[in-house]
N, C-alpha and C positions, 0 to 999 in steps of 0.2 A: 653295336654302338661303333668301333673301330671301322668296321667296313662303310658305315651312313657317313664317316666325317671323311675317308677317302674318298667317296663317289661325290663328296661335296667338294673335295677340295681338285680335285678332279675337273668337276663341272666349273669351279671359278677358275681353275688355270686356262681351260681351254675359252672360256670366257674373254678371260686378258689375251691370249693368242687374237680372239677375233675382234676383239678391239684393237688390238695392234694394227692389224690387218685394214680396218678400217680408217684408223688415224692416218697411216701412211699412204690412204687413196683417196684421203681427202674426204671420206664419206661420215661426215660429222652427224649427221641427221642417225645413222646407222649407230653408232657410239652410243648418243643420247637413248634409243631404244633400248641398250642393253643394260642401262643402268638402274632400271629394278632389279632386274634380277640378280646381277651383280651386288646391290646393295643388302638384298637381302641374305646372299652367301655371304658378304663379311658381317652381316649382324650376327651371324652364328660361329663368328672366329675363338669365341672363347671355347668351343669344342675343338678346335686345332691343336695338334701339337705344335711346338716351339719350330723344327723343320719347317715345317706345311706354312707357319707363319713366316717365315724367312722365306721360303720359296714363293708365296704370293707377295710379300714384300716386296722380292726384287723384281717381278711382275709390274706391278703398281708404279714403282716409281721408275722404271725404263718408258711406260706408257705415259707418264705424266711426263717425263722429258720429252717424248715425242710431242705431248701437245704444248709443252711449252715453245720450242723449237718451230713447230707449225706456224704459232700464233705471233713468233717475232719475224717469219716470213709475209705472212697476214700482213704486217705492219708497215712492213719494208715497200712492197706492192704497195699496198694504199698511199706511202708517202712518194712512191715514184709515178702512181697514176695521179696525185695531185698536183704533182710539180710538173707533169705535161700537162694537164688540164690549167694549171694556172700560166705556164709559158703560150697557149694558145690567148690566152684573154689579151695578153698585152704586157708592156711593161714598161719603166719609166726610163726616161735617158736624159741627157743636156744636147740645148743646141748649140749652135755655134756663139749665141749672146750668154750662156752659163744657164740658162732657164729649164729648170724642169719640165719636161714633158713626156707624155703619156703618147708611148705610141702602140694602136692597137692590132690585135692579134690578125684580125679579120680585114684590115684595111693593111694595103704596102704603100711604102713610102718609095718603094724602089721602085724605080723604070726601066724597062727593058729596051735596049735597045737595039734597033733591026740591023 
């Protein structure tokens, strides 16, 4: 029985290492493909020793933190893209009379001088 859990522990740790590589390289679909096998191995956690559980917990927490930081990076990039998109649509400003005027991003009110 001990040999069996050692093999499962080793397999799960290798799976978690692969998961980390996929997270770091932004291969999220590959992370998802690992999930069924990872879940099956984790379901058998009652067979693991406390040392094995702590080792597995360490790997899973690191991967979870990587996923959280990846999500933060994606959200940050999305905000920047949205800001750029909004800027190309135009903006509101005030004319010399103090009235609000929308300035389109597609037509320029600036005239070039030759």
